[in-house]
DODREN-267383 format. One record per atom (N, C-alpha, C): residue in three letters; x, y, z. Coordinates in steps of 0.2 Angstrom, whole numbers, padded with zeros to 4 digits, always signed. Example, Ala and Ser with C-alpha at 12.3 -4.5 7.8 and 13.67 -1.06 7.14 Angstrom:
BEGIN
ALA+0066-0028+0039ALA+0062-0022+0039ALA+0066-0016+0039SER+0064-0011+0035SER+0068-0005+0036SER+0064+0000+0039
END
This chain:
BEGIN
MET+0271-0257+0833MET+0268-0252+0828MET+0271-0253+0821PHE+0278-0255+0821PHE+0281-0256+0814PHE+0277-0263+0811LEU+0277-0268+0815LEU+0274-0274+0813LEU+0266-0273+0810VAL+0263-0269+0814VAL+0256-0267+0812VAL+0256-0264+0806GLY+0261-0259+0805GLY+0261-0256+0798GLY+0262-0260+0792ILE+0267-0265+0793ILE+0268-0270+0788ILE+0262-0274+0787MET+0259-0276+0792MET+0253-0281+0791MET+0248-0277+0787THR+0247-0271+0789THR+0242-0266+0785THR+0244-0265+0778LEU+0250-0264+0777LEU+0253-0263+0770LEU+0252-0270+0766MET+0253-0275+0769MET+0252-0282+0765MET+0245-0283+0763CYS+0241-0281+0768CYS+0234-0281+0767CYS+0231-0277+0761LEU+0234-0271+0761LEU+0233-0266+0756LEU+0235-0269+0749ILE+0241-0272+0749ILE+0244-0275+0743ILE+0239-0280+0740SER+0237-0285+0745SER+0233-0290+0743SER+0226-0288+0741GLN+0223-0283+0744GLN+0217-0280+0741GLN+0218-0277+0735LYS+0223-0273+0734LYS+0225-0270+0727LYS+0225-0276+0722ALA+0229-0281+0724ALA+0230-0287+0719ALA+0223-0290+0717ALA+0219-0290+0722ALA+0212-0293+0720ALA+0208-0289+0716SER+0208-0282+0717SER+0204-0278+0714SER+0206-0276+0707ASP+0213-0276+0706ASP+0215-0275+0699ASP+0218-0281+0695SER+0217-0287+0698SER+0219-0293+0695SER+0226-0293+0693LEU+0230-0291+0698LEU+0238-0291+0698LEU+0240-0298+0697LYS+0245-0299+0693LYS+0248-0306+0692LYS+0253-0307+0698THR+0254-0314+0700THR+0257-0316+0705THR+0264-0313+0706HIS+0268-0312+0700HIS+0275-0310+0700HIS+0275-0302+0702GLU+0269-0299+0700GLU+0269-0292+0702GLU+0268-0291+0709ILE+0264-0295+0713ILE+0264-0295+0720ILE+0270-0297+0723LYS+0274-0302+0721LYS+0280-0303+0724LYS+0285-0297+0723GLY+0285-0294+0717GLY+0289-0288+0716GLY+0288-0283+0721LEU+0281-0281+0722LEU+0279-0276+0727LEU+0282-0278+0734SER+0281-0284+0736SER+0282-0287+0743SER+0290-0286+0744LYS+0294-0288+0739LYS+0301-0287+0739LYS+0303-0280+0740LEU+0299-0275+0736LEU+0301-0268+0737LEU+0299-0265+0743VAL+0294-0268+0747VAL+0292-0265+0753VAL+0298-0266+0758LYS+0301-0272+0758LYS+0307-0273+0762LYS+0312-0268+0761GLY+0314-0267+0755GLY+0319-0263+0753GLY+0318-0256+0755LEU+0311-0253+0754LEU+0310-0246+0756LEU+0310-0245+0763ASN+0308-0250+0767ASN+0309-0250+0774ASN+0316-0249+0776GLU+0320-0254+0773GLU+0327-0253+0775GLU+0330-0247+0773ALA+0328-0244+0767ALA+0331-0238+0765ALA+0329-0232+0770GLY+0322-0232+0771GLY+0320-0227+0776GLY+0323-0227+0782ASN+0324-0233+0785ASN+0327-0233+0792ASN+0335-0231+0792LYS+0338-0230+0786LYS+0345-0227+0786LYS+0345-0220+0786CYS+0339-0216+0785CYS+0339-0209+0785CYS+0338-0206+0791GLN+0340-0200+0792GLN+0338-0195+0797GLN+0331-0194+0798GLY+0328-0193+0792GLY+0321-0193+0791GLY+0319-0194+0784ALA+0313-0197+0783ALA+0311-0199+0776ALA+0303-0199+0776ALA+0300-0198+0770ALA+0293-0199+0769ALA+0293-0202+0762ILE+0290-0208+0762ILE+0290-0212+0756ILE+0283-0215+0754CYS+0282-0214+0747CYS+0275-0217+0745CYS+0276-0221+0738LEU+0273-0227+0738LEU+0273-0230+0732LEU+0266-0231+0729LEU+0265-0229+0723LEU+0258-0228+0720LEU+0257-0233+0715HIS+0252-0237+0714HIS+0250-0241+0709HIS+0244-0239+0706LYS+0244-0237+0699LYS+0238-0234+0696LYS+0235-0228+0700GLY+0240-0224+0702GLY+0238-0218+0705GLY+0236-0219+0713LYS+0236-0225+0715LYS+0233-0226+0722LYS+0239-0228+0726PRO+0240-0226+0733PRO+0245-0228+0737PRO+0244-0235+0739VAL+0250-0239+0738VAL+0250-0246+0741VAL+0255-0247+0746TYR+0259-0241+0747TYR+0264-0241+0753TYR+0265-0234+0754GLU+0265-0232+0761GLU+0266-0225+0763GLU+0269-0226+0770SER+0275-0223+0771SER+0278-0223+0777SER+0282-0217+0779TYR+0283-0216+0785TYR+0287-0210+0787TYR+0293-0213+0792PHE+0299-0210+0792PHE+0304-0212+0796PHE+0308-0206+0799GLY+0310-0207+0805GLY+0314-0202+0808GLY+0311-0196+0810PHE+0316-0191+0810PHE+0314-0184+0813PHE+0316-0178+0808GLN+0313-0173+0809GLN+0315-0167+0806GLN+0322-0165+0808GLU+0324-0166+0814GLU+0331-0165+0816GLU+0331-0169+0823LYS+0337-0171+0825LYS+0338-0175+0831LYS+0334-0171+0837GLY+0330-0175+0840GLY+0326-0173+0845GLY+0320-0168+0843GLY+0319-0168+0837GLY+0314-0164+0834GLY+0307-0167+0833HIS+0303-0164+0829HIS+0297-0167+0827HIS+0298-0173+0822PRO+0293-0178+0823PRO+0294-0184+0818PRO+0291-0182+0811ILE+0294-0185+0806ILE+0292-0184+0799ILE+0284-0186+0799THR+0280-0182+0795THR+0273-0184+0794THR+0272-0183+0786VAL+0266-0184+0784VAL+0264-0183+0777VAL+0264-0175+0775THR+0264-0171+0780THR+0264-0164+0779THR+0271-0160+0780THR+0276-0164+0783THR+0283-0162+0784THR+0285-0159+0777ILE+0288-0153+0777ILE+0291-0150+0771ILE+0298-0152+0770PHE+0300-0154+0764PHE+0307-0156+0762PHE+0309-0152+0757SER+0316-0151+0757SER+0319-0148+0751SER+0319-0153+0745LEU+0317-0151+0739LEU+0317-0156+0734LEU+0323-0157+0730ALA+0328-0152+0731ALA+0334-0152+0727ALA+0332-0152+0720SER+0336-0156+0716SER+0335-0156+0708SER+0328-0159+0706VAL+0324-0162+0710VAL+0317-0164+0708VAL+0313-0157+0707SER+0316-0151+0709SER+0313-0145+0708SER+0312-0144+0700LYS+0317-0147+0696LYS+0317-0146+0689LYS+0310-0149+0686SER+0308-0155+0689SER+0302-0158+0686SER+0296-0154+0687LEU+0296-0151+0693LEU+0290-0147+0695LEU+0290-0141+0691VAL+0295-0138+0690VAL+0296-0132+0685VAL+0294-0133+0678SER+0296-0139+0676SER+0295-0141+0669SER+0287-0142+0668VAL+0284-0146+0673VAL+0277-0147+0672VAL+0273-0141+0673GLY+0275-0136+0677GLY+0272-0130+0678GLY+0272-0126+0672ALA+0278-0126+0668ALA+0279-0122+0662ALA+0275-0126+0657MET+0274-0132+0657MET+0270-0136+0652MET+0263-0134+0652LEU+0261-0133+0658LEU+0254-0131+0659LEU+0252-0124+0656MET+0257-0120+0657MET+0257-0113+0654MET+0257-0114+0646VAL+0261-0118+0644VAL+0261-0119+0636VAL+0255-0122+0634GLY+0252-0127+0637GLY+0246-0130+0635GLY+0240-0125+0635GLU+0240-0120+0640GLU+0235-0115+0640GLU+0237-0109+0635GLY+0242-0109+0631GLY+0244-0104+0626GLY+0247-0098+0629ARG+0249-0098+0635ARG+0252-0093+0639ARG+0259-0092+0638MET+0262-0097+0635MET+0270-0098+0635MET+0272-0102+0629SER+0277-0101+0626SER+0280-0104+0620SER+0285-0109+0622LEU+0285-0115+0619LEU+0290-0120+0621LEU+0296-0119+0616GLU+0294-0117+0610GLU+0299-0117+0604GLU+0302-0110+0602LYS+0298-0105+0604LYS+0301-0098+0602LYS+0307-0097+0605LYS+0312-0095+0600LYS+0319-0093+0603LYS+0319-0086+0605LYS+0323-0085+0611LYS+0323-0078+0614LYS+0331-0077+0616LYS+0333-0071+0616LYS+0339-0070+0619LYS+0339-0069+0627ILE+0343-0074+0630ILE+0343-0074+0637ILE+0350-0073+0640GLY+0350-0068+0644GLY+0356-0066+0648GLY+0362-0066+0644PRO+0367-0069+0646PRO+0374-0069+0642PRO+0375-0074+0637LEU+0369-0078+0636LEU+0370-0083+0631LEU+0371-0080+0624LYS+0375-0083+0620LYS+0377-0080+0613LYS+0371-0080+0608TYR+0368-0086+0608TYR+0363-0088+0603TYR+0356-0088+0607PRO+0351-0085+0604PRO+0344-0086+0606PRO+0342-0093+0608VAL+0339-0095+0613VAL+0337-0101+0615VAL+0329-0102+0616SER+0327-0108+0615SER+0320-0109+0617SER+0319-0112+0624LEU+0313-0112+0626LEU+0312-0115+0633LEU+0313-0122+0633ARG+0312-0126+0627ARG+0314-0133+0626ARG+0322-0134+0627ASP+0326-0129+0624ASP+0333-0129+0625ASP+0335-0129+0633ILE+0332-0124+0636ILE+0334-0123+0643ILE+0332-0129+0647LEU+0325-0132+0647LEU+0323-0137+0651LEU+0326-0144+0649SER+0330-0144+0644SER+0333-0151+0642SER+0340-0150+0642HIS+0343-0145+0645HIS+0350-0144+0646HIS+0354-0144+0639THR+0351-0141+0634THR+0354-0141+0628THR+0355-0134+0625THR+0357-0129+0630THR+0358-0122+0628THR+0365-0121+0624GLY+0369-0127+0624GLY+0375-0126+0620GLY+0381-0125+0624TYR+0381-0124+0631TYR+0386-0122+0635TYR+0388-0128+0640ALA+0395-0129+0640ALA+0397-0134+0645ALA+0399-0131+0651PHE+0394-0129+0655PHE+0395-0125+0661PHE+0390-0128+0667ARG+0393-0132+0671ARG+0388-0135+0676ARG+0387-0130+0682GLY+0392-0126+0684GLY+0390-0121+0689GLY+0390-0123+0696ASP+0391-0129+0698ASP+0390-0131+0705ASP+0395-0129+0709THR+0401-0129+0707THR+0407-0127+0711THR+0406-0119+0713GLU+0404-0116+0708GLU+0403-0108+0708GLU+0397-0107+0713ILE+0392-0110+0712ILE+0386-0109+0716ILE+0388-0111+0724GLU+0391-0116+0725GLU+0393-0118+0732GLU+0398-0113+0735ALA+0401-0109+0731ALA+0406-0104+0733ALA+0402-0098+0734ASN+0396-0098+0733ASN+0392-0092+0734ASN+0393-0086+0729TRP+0395-0088+0723TRP+0395-0083+0718TRP+0389-0080+0717THR+0389-0073+0715THR+0383-0070+0713THR+0380-0072+0706ARG+0374-0071+0705ARG+0372-0072+0698ARG+0376-0068+0693ALA+0377-0061+0695ALA+0381-0057+0690ALA+0388-0060+0688ARG+0391-0063+0694ARG+0398-0066+0692ARG+0397-0072+0688LEU+0392-0076+0690LEU+0391-0082+0686LEU+0389-0080+0678ASP+0385-0075+0677ASP+0384-0073+0671ASP+0390-0071+0667GLU+0394-0067+0670GLU+0401-0065+0667GLU+0405-0071+0665SER+0405-0076+0669SER+0409-0082+0667SER+0406-0085+0661ILE+0400-0086+0661ILE+0397-0089+0655ILE+0398-0084+0649GLU+0398-0078+0650GLU+0399-0073+0644GLU+0406-0074+0641ARG+0410-0076+0645ARG+0417-0077+0643ARG+0418-0084+0639LEU+0413-0088+0640LEU+0414-0095+0637LEU+0412-0095+0630ARG+0415-0099+0626ARG+0413-0100+0619ARG+0408-0106+0619PRO+0402-0106+0616PRO+0397-0111+0616PRO+0401-0117+0613THR+0399-0123+0615THR+0402-0130+0612THR+0398-0131+0606CYS+0391-0129+0606CYS+0387-0130+0600CYS+0382-0125+0600HIS+0378-0125+0594HIS+0372-0121+0594HIS+0366-0124+0599PRO+0362-0120+0601PRO+0357-0123+0605PRO+0353-0129+0602GLY+0352-0134+0606GLY+0349-0140+0604GLY+0353-0145+0601GLY+0360-0143+0600GLY+0364-0148+0597GLY+0368-0152+0602CYS+0369-0151+0608CYS+0373-0155+0613CYS+0370-0154+0620TYR+0371-0159+0624TYR+0368-0159+0631TYR+0374-0158+0636PHE+0373-0154+0641PHE+0377-0153+0646PHE+0373-0151+0652TYR+0372-0156+0657TYR+0368-0155+0663TYR+0371-0149+0667SER+0367-0144+0669SER+0369-0138+0672SER+0363-0135+0676ASN+0365-0135+0683ASN+0360-0132+0687ASN+0359-0124+0686TYR+0364-0121+0685TYR+0364-0114+0684TYR+0360-0112+0677LEU+0362-0115+0672LEU+0359-0114+0666LEU+0351-0116+0666TYR+0350-0121+0669TYR+0343-0123+0670TYR+0339-0117+0673GLY+0342-0113+0678GLY+0339-0108+0681GLY+0337-0102+0676TYR+0340-0102+0670TYR+0337-0097+0665TYR+0330-0098+0663ALA+0327-0104+0665ALA+0320-0105+0664ALA+0316-0099+0667GLY+0318-0096+0673GLY+0315-0090+0676GLY+0316-0084+0671ASN+0322-0083+0668ASN+0323-0078+0664ASN+0318-0078+0658TYR+0318-0084+0655TYR+0313-0085+0649TYR+0306-0084+0651PHE+0304-0086+0657PHE+0297-0085+0659PHE+0296-0077+0659MET+0301-0073+0662MET+0300-0066+0662MET+0299-0063+0655LYS+0303-0066+0650LYS+0302-0063+0643LYS+0295-0065+0641GLU+0291-0070+0644GLU+0285-0071+0642GLU+0280-0067+0646GLY+0282-0063+0651GLY+0278-0059+0655GLY+0275-0063+0661ILE+0279-0068+0663ILE+0277-0073+0669ILE+0283-0074+0673SER+0282-0073+0679SER+0288-0075+0684SER+0288-0082+0686LEU+0294-0084+0688LEU+0294-0091+0691LEU+0289-0092+0696GLU+0289-0087+0701GLU+0284-0087+0706GLU+0277-0088+0703GLY+0275-0085+0698GLY+0269-0086+0695GLY+0267-0093+0692VAL+0273-0096+0689VAL+0272-0102+0686VAL+0271-0107+0692ILE+0274-0107+0698ILE+0273-0111+0703ILE+0266-0110+0707GLU+0264-0104+0707GLU+0258-0102+0710GLU+0252-0105+0706HIS+0253-0105+0699HIS+0248-0108+0695HIS+0248-0116+0696LEU+0254-0119+0697LEU+0254-0126+0698LEU+0251-0128+0704ARG+0252-0124+0710ARG+0248-0125+0716ARG+0241-0125+0715LYS+0238-0120+0711LYS+0231-0120+0710LYS+0228-0126+0707ILE+0232-0128+0702ILE+0230-0134+0698ILE+0230-0140+0703LEU+0235-0141+0707LEU+0236-0146+0711LEU+0231-0146+0717LYS+0229-0140+0719LYS+0225-0139+0725LYS+0229-0141+0731THR+0235-0139+0732THR+0240-0140+0737THR+0243-0134+0740LYS+0245-0134+0746LYS+0249-0128+0749LYS+0256-0127+0746GLY+0259-0133+0744GLY+0266-0132+0741GLY+0265-0134+0734PRO+0271-0133+0730PRO+0277-0132+0732PRO+0279-0125+0735TYR+0284-0124+0739TYR+0286-0118+0742TYR+0293-0116+0739PHE+0294-0109+0740PHE+0301-0107+0739PHE+0304-0106+0746VAL+0311-0106+0747VAL+0314-0106+0753VAL+0312-0100+0758LYS+0310-0094+0755LYS+0308-0089+0759LYS+0302-0090+0762GLU+0298-0095+0760GLU+0291-0097+0762GLU+0292-0102+0768VAL+0297-0105+0769VAL+0298-0110+0774VAL+0303-0109+0779ILE+0307-0104+0778ILE+0312-0102+0784ILE+0308-0100+0790GLY+0309-0103+0796GLY+0306-0101+0802GLY+0300-0105+0804ARG+0298-0110+0799ARG+0292-0114+0800ARG+0295-0120+0805THR+0290-0123+0808THR+0292-0128+0813THR+0290-0135+0810ASP+0288-0135+0803ASP+0286-0142+0800ASP+0291-0143+0794VAL+0297-0141+0795VAL+0302-0142+0789VAL+0307-0147+0791ALA+0309-0151+0787ALA+0314-0156+0788ALA+0321-0153+0787LEU+0325-0152+0791LEU+0331-0148+0790LEU+0336-0153+0787PRO+0341-0151+0782PRO+0345-0155+0779PRO+0351-0158+0784HIS+0353-0164+0783HIS+0358-0167+0787HIS+0364-0170+0782LYS+0370-0167+0783LYS+0375-0169+0779LYS+0379-0175+0782THR+0380-0180+0778THR+0384-0186+0780THR+0391-0185+0780ASP+0394-0187+0786ASP+0402-0187+0786ASP+0405-0192+0782LYS+0410-0190+0778LYS+0413-0194+0773LYS+0417-0200+0776ASN+0419-0199+0782ASN+0423-0205+0786ASN+0418-0209+0790ASP+0412-0206+0792ASP+0408-0210+0796ASP+0401-0209+0794GLN+0398-0214+0790GLN+0391-0213+0787GLN+0386-0212+0793HIS+0387-0214+0799HIS+0382-0213+0804HIS+0383-0206+0808LYS+0388-0202+0806LYS+0389-0196+0809LYS+0386-0191+0804LEU+0381-0187+0807LEU+0377-0182+0803LEU+0378-0175+0806THR+0378-0170+0801THR+0379-0163+0804THR+0373-0159+0801LYS+0369-0156+0806LYS+0363-0153+0804LYS+0365-0146+0800LEU+0362-0145+0794LEU+0363-0139+0791LEU+0357-0134+0791SER+0358-0128+0789SER+0353-0123+0789SER+0349-0123+0782LEU+0344-0119+0781LEU+0341-0118+0775LEU+0344-0113+0771ARG+0351-0112+0771ARG+0354-0107+0768ARG+0358-0109+0762SER+0357-0115+0759SER+0361-0117+0754SER+0360-0112+0748PRO+0366-0110+0745PRO+0365-0105+0739PRO+0361-0108+0733TYR+0360-0114+0733TYR+0356-0117+0727TYR+0349-0115+0728PHE+0346-0114+0734PHE+0339-0112+0735PHE+0338-0105+0732ARG+0343-0101+0731ARG+0342-0094+0729ARG+0345-0093+0722THR+0351-0095+0721THR+0355-0094+0715THR+0352-0098+0709ALA+0350-0104+0711ALA+0348-0109+0706ALA+0341-0111+0707THR+0336-0107+0709THR+0330-0108+0712THR+0326-0113+0707ALA+0325-0112+0701ALA+0321-0116+0696ALA+0324-0123+0696ALA+0331-0124+0697ALA+0334-0130+0696ALA+0334-0134+0703ALA+0334-0131+0709ALA+0335-0135+0715ALA+0332-0131+0721GLY+0328-0126+0720GLY+0326-0122+0726GLY+0319-0123+0728LEU+0315-0128+0726LEU+0308-0129+0729LEU+0308-0134+0734PHE+0303-0133+0738PHE+0301-0137+0744PHE+0294-0140+0744ALA+0293-0146+0746ALA+0286-0149+0746ALA+0286-0154+0751SER+0279-0156+0753SER+0278-0161+0757SER+0276-0168+0753LEU+0276-0173+0756LEU+0274-0179+0753LEU+0267-0178+0750GLU+0262-0175+0754GLU+0256-0174+0752GLU+0256-0170+0746ASP+0260-0165+0745ASP+0260-0161+0739ASP+0263-0165+0733MET+0268-0169+0735MET+0271-0173+0729MET+0266-0179+0727LYS+0262-0181+0731LYS+0257-0186+0729LYS+0252-0183+0723ALA+0250-0177+0725ALA+0246-0173+0720ALA+0250-0172+0714PHE+0256-0170+0714PHE+0260-0169+0709PHE+0261-0175+0704ALA+0262-0181+0707ALA+0263-0187+0704ALA+0256-0188+0700GLY+0251-0187+0703GLY+0244-0188+0699GLY+0244-0183+0693LEU+0246-0177+0694LEU+0246-0173+0688LEU+0251-0175+0683ALA+0257-0176+0684ALA+0262-0178+0680ALA+0261-0185+0676PHE+0258-0190+0680PHE+0258-0196+0677PHE+0251-0199+0676GLY+0246-0194+0676GLY+0239-0196+0674GLY+0234-0198+0679GLY+0236-0197+0686GLY+0231-0200+0691GLY+0226-0195+0693LEU+0226-0189+0691LEU+0221-0183+0692LEU+0217-0182+0687ARG+0211-0180+0688ARG+0206-0177+0683ARG+0209-0172+0679SER+0213-0168+0682SER+0217-0162+0679SER+0224-0163+0677SER+0225-0170+0675SER+0232-0172+0673SER+0234-0169+0666LEU+0240-0169+0665LEU+0242-0167+0658LEU+0239-0170+0652SER+0238-0166+0647SER+0235-0169+0641SER+0240-0174+0638PRO+0238-0178+0633PRO+0243-0183+0630PRO+0248-0179+0626LYS+0246-0173+0623LYS+0251-0169+0619LYS+0256-0166+0624GLU+0254-0163+0630GLU+0258-0161+0635GLU+0263-0166+0638SER+0260-0172+0639SER+0264-0177+0642SER+0270-0179+0637GLU+0268-0180+0631GLU+0272-0182+0625GLU+0278-0177+0625ALA+0276-0170+0625ALA+0282-0165+0625ALA+0286-0165+0631LEU+0284-0167+0637LEU+0288-0167+0643LEU+0293-0173+0643PHE+0290-0179+0641PHE+0293-0185+0642PHE+0297-0188+0636THR+0297-0185+0630THR+0300-0187+0624THR+0308-0185+0625PRO+0312-0190+0624PRO+0319-0189+0625PRO+0322-0183+0620VAL+0326-0179+0622VAL+0329-0174+0618VAL+0336-0176+0615LEU+0340-0178+0620LEU+0347-0180+0618LEU+0349-0186+0622GLU+0353-0191+0620GLU+0355-0196+0624GLU+0361-0194+0628ASN+0362-0197+0634ASN+0368-0195+0638ASN+0371-0201+0642ARG+0376-0200+0645ARG+0379-0206+0649ARG+0380-0204+0656ASP+0376-0200+0658ASP+0376-0197+0665ASP+0377-0203+0670LEU+0373-0208+0669LEU+0373-0214+0673LEU+0379-0217+0675GLU+0384-0216+0670GLU+0391-0219+0671GLU+0395-0216+0677ARG+0392-0210+0679ARG+0396-0206+0685ARG+0392-0207+0691TRP+0387-0211+0692TRP+0383-0212+0698TRP+0385-0217+0703GLY+0391-0221+0701GLY+0393-0226+0706GLY+0389-0232+0705LYS+0390-0237+0710LYS+0387-0243+0710LYS+0380-0243+0712ILE+0375-0245+0708ILE+0368-0244+0709ILE+0365-0251+0706ASP+0359-0252+0708ASP+0355-0258+0705ASP+0352-0256+0699LEU+0353-0260+0694LEU+0350-0259+0687LEU+0347-0265+0685PRO+0342-0265+0680PRO+0339-0271+0678PRO+0343-0275+0672ALA+0348-0272+0670ALA+0353-0275+0665ALA+0360-0272+0666PRO+0365-0275+0663PRO+0371-0272+0663PRO+0371-0265+0661LEU+0376-0261+0664LEU+0376-0254+0662LEU+0377-0252+0655LYS+0380-0256+0651LYS+0381-0255+0644LYS+0375-0256+0640GLN+0370-0259+0643GLN+0363-0260+0640GLN+0358-0255+0642ILE+0360-0250+0646ILE+0355-0245+0648ILE+0356-0239+0644LYS+0350-0237+0641LYS+0350-0231+0637LYS+0347-0225+0642SER+0350-0220+0641SER+0349-0214+0646SER+0348-0208+0642TRP+0343-0204+0643TRP+0341-0198+0640TRP+0339-0193+0645TYR+0339-0186+0642TYR+0336-0181+0646TYR+0330-0178+0642CYS+0324-0178+0645CYS+0318-0175+0642CYS+0318-0168+0644LEU+0312-0165+0646LEU+0311-0159+0648LEU+0310-0159+0656GLY+0315-0158+0660GLY+0315-0158+0667GLY+0314-0165+0670TRP+0315-0170+0666TRP+0315-0177+0668TRP+0320-0181+0664ARG+0322-0187+0667ARG+0327-0191+0664ARG+0322-0197+0662LYS+0325-0201+0657LYS+0322-0207+0655LYS+0327-0212+0654PHE+0327-0218+0658PHE+0331-0224+0657PHE+0327-0230+0654MET+0330-0234+0650MET+0327-0240+0647MET+0332-0245+0645VAL+0331-0251+0646VAL+0335-0256+0644VAL+0335-0256+0636LYS+0340-0257+0633LYS+0341-0256+0626LYS+0336-0261+0622ASP+0332-0259+0618ASP+0327-0263+0614ASP+0321-0266+0618GLN+0320-0263+0624GLN+0315-0266+0628GLN+0311-0259+0631PRO+0307-0256+0626PRO+0303-0250+0628PRO+0299-0251+0634GLU+0296-0257+0636GLU+0292-0258+0641GLU+0296-0257+0648THR+0302-0257+0648THR+0306-0256+0654THR+0307-0248+0655ALA+0305-0244+0652ALA+0306-0237+0653ALA+0304-0234+0660LEU+0309-0230+0662LEU+0308-0227+0669LEU+0309-0219+0668LEU+0304-0215+0670LEU+0304-0208+0669LEU+0305-0206+0676PHE+0310-0202+0678PHE+0311-0200+0684PHE+0316-0194+0685HIS+0317-0191+0691HIS+0322-0187+0693HIS+0324-0188+0700SER+0330-0187+0701SER+0333-0187+0708SER+0335-0180+0710GLY+0336-0179+0716GLY+0338-0173+0719GLY+0344-0174+0724TYR+0349-0170+0723TYR+0354-0170+0728TYR+0358-0163+0729VAL+0357-0161+0735VAL+0361-0155+0738VAL+0364-0157+0744ALA+0368-0153+0747ALA+0371-0155+0754ALA+0365-0156+0759GLY+0365-0162+0762GLY+0360-0163+0767GLY+0353-0165+0764VAL+0353-0167+0758VAL+0346-0168+0755VAL+0347-0174+0749ASN+0343-0178+0749ASN+0342-0183+0743ASN+0335-0185+0742THR+0333-0184+0736THR+0326-0185+0734THR+0325-0189+0728PHE+0319-0192+0727PHE+0318-0196+0720PHE+0310-0196+0719ILE+0309-0195+0713ILE+0302-0196+0710ILE+0303-0200+0704GLY+0299-0206+0703GLY+0300-0210+0697GLY+0294-0214+0695HIS+0293-0215+0689HIS+0287-0218+0686HIS+0289-0223+0681ILE+0286-0229+0682ILE+0287-0235+0677ILE+0280-0235+0673PRO+0279-0232+0667PRO+0273-0232+0663PRO+0270-0239+0662SER+0274-0244+0660SER+0271-0250+0659SER+0268-0254+0664GLN+0270-0252+0671GLN+0267-0255+0677GLN+0263-0250+0680ASP+0263-0244+0678ASP+0259-0238+0681ASP+0261-0238+0689LEU+0267-0238+0690LEU+0270-0238+0696LEU+0274-0232+0698THR+0273-0229+0703THR+0277-0222+0705THR+0279-0223+0712LEU+0286-0220+0712LEU+0289-0220+0719LEU+0291-0213+0720ILE+0289-0210+0726ILE+0291-0204+0729ILE+0295-0205+0735PHE+0301-0202+0736PHE+0306-0204+0741PHE+0309-0197+0743LEU+0307-0194+0749LEU+0310-0188+0751LEU+0314-0189+0757SER+0320-0186+0758SER+0324-0187+0764SER+0328-0181+0765ASN+0329-0180+0772ASN+0333-0174+0774ASN+0340-0176+0776GLN+0343-0180+0772GLN+0350-0183+0773GLN+0353-0184+0766ASP+0359-0182+0765ASP+0362-0184+0758ASP+0365-0191+0759GLY+0369-0193+0754GLY+0372-0200+0754GLY+0369-0204+0748GLY+0363-0202+0745GLY+0361-0206+0739GLY+0356-0211+0741VAL+0353-0212+0747VAL+0348-0217+0749VAL+0342-0217+0745ALA+0339-0211+0744ALA+0333-0210+0740ALA+0334-0212+0732THR+0340-0210+0729THR+0341-0212+0722THR+0342-0219+0722ARG+0346-0222+0726ARG+0347-0229+0726ARG+0341-0233+0727ALA+0336-0231+0731ALA+0330-0235+0732ALA+0326-0234+0726GLY+0326-0228+0723GLY+0322-0228+0717GLY+0324-0232+0711LEU+0331-0232+0710LEU+0333-0237+0704LEU+0333-0244+0706SER+0333-0246+0713SER+0332-0253+0715SER+0325-0255+0714LEU+0320-0250+0714LEU+0313-0252+0713LEU+0313-0254+0705TRP+0316-0250+0701TRP+0316-0251+0694TRP+0319-0258+0692ALA+0325-0259+0695ALA+0328-0266+0694ALA+0324-0272+0697SER+0321-0271+0703SER+0317-0276+0706SER+0311-0278+0702VAL+0308-0273+0699VAL+0302-0274+0695VAL+0303-0279+0689PHE+0309-0277+0686PHE+0310-0281+0679PHE+0314-0287+0681ASN+0318-0287+0686ASN+0321-0293+0688ASN+0316-0299+0690GLU+0311-0297+0693GLU+0305-0301+0695GLU+0302-0304+0689ARG+0302-0301+0684ARG+0299-0303+0678ARG+0304-0307+0673GLY+0310-0307+0675GLY+0315-0311+0672GLY+0318-0308+0666GLU+0317-0301+0665GLU+0319-0297+0660GLU+0326-0295+0661LYS+0331-0297+0657LYS+0338-0296+0659LYS+0341-0291+0654
END
């Protein structure tokens, strides 16, 4: 069955190459990536992976099970998205902004924050506070206690002036929506209607279902030893806008079409520009450990946009990668798009350890190394 799948895949790639006049080096790049994706998928407890070129799948495969001895992964299996939730929330918010139902720039007083902030400030992690919140969230702190901690902090800068990645502060997007008379649930429901999909879902909508890929945590001393986790991660409720959404590969393929222009109802050029224009540069990549890149680390530029990251080889705009990865205990996910190649990867897995993120960045490195761009 595996060999049949590979043969079918290579046929699809060949047909795509013929229909779209792909160059030889692009076909070689895709062929190399196929092998890498299969190797990555086989390392996961469960995974659903899709590679799209010009909005059309050229590779789609499913690996493993929702849990040991459980149902196999399929296109409709529901996964936690972890921090990829940020990208969906940002796109959902941008749809509202485009319809005139919400402001991206209007400053509002939100919770314990000293200065009024805009939705742009929240979605770009530039509220001015150096407070990540992960340790506190994992310790099951209540929102009230988290807010009290922030209230005692002195801002590092005025909103928009500095970048600090924070799951908890990104969650204030929900507070901002409420100020505009719209709930986070309302934003996601509107996104579902645009996508014409069943997902994304909130955790309360997936608990008890039989089609959910349960998280599996990797043992630090034995990468092959996994512990099944429940859907009780505090991130799903305490930082819902940042890491609390769930979706299937079917849902995410539709979302990719919306975000990157493959659907008739895709974002307008103005909305896309607002989403994907870098806000502030950062060096987050330096903390990610050993990963494949298309150039030495010192040559990689890294920015945060609105719910999306942007990487690029210095002075080579054609190498731009728009993406977000997601990681909570038992989960690793990735969605990324290379505009110059119109190539998109979606990688959902119910196991932590960074397999999805490494696969996504390896795709980026593979594409441009094939072209000889260093």
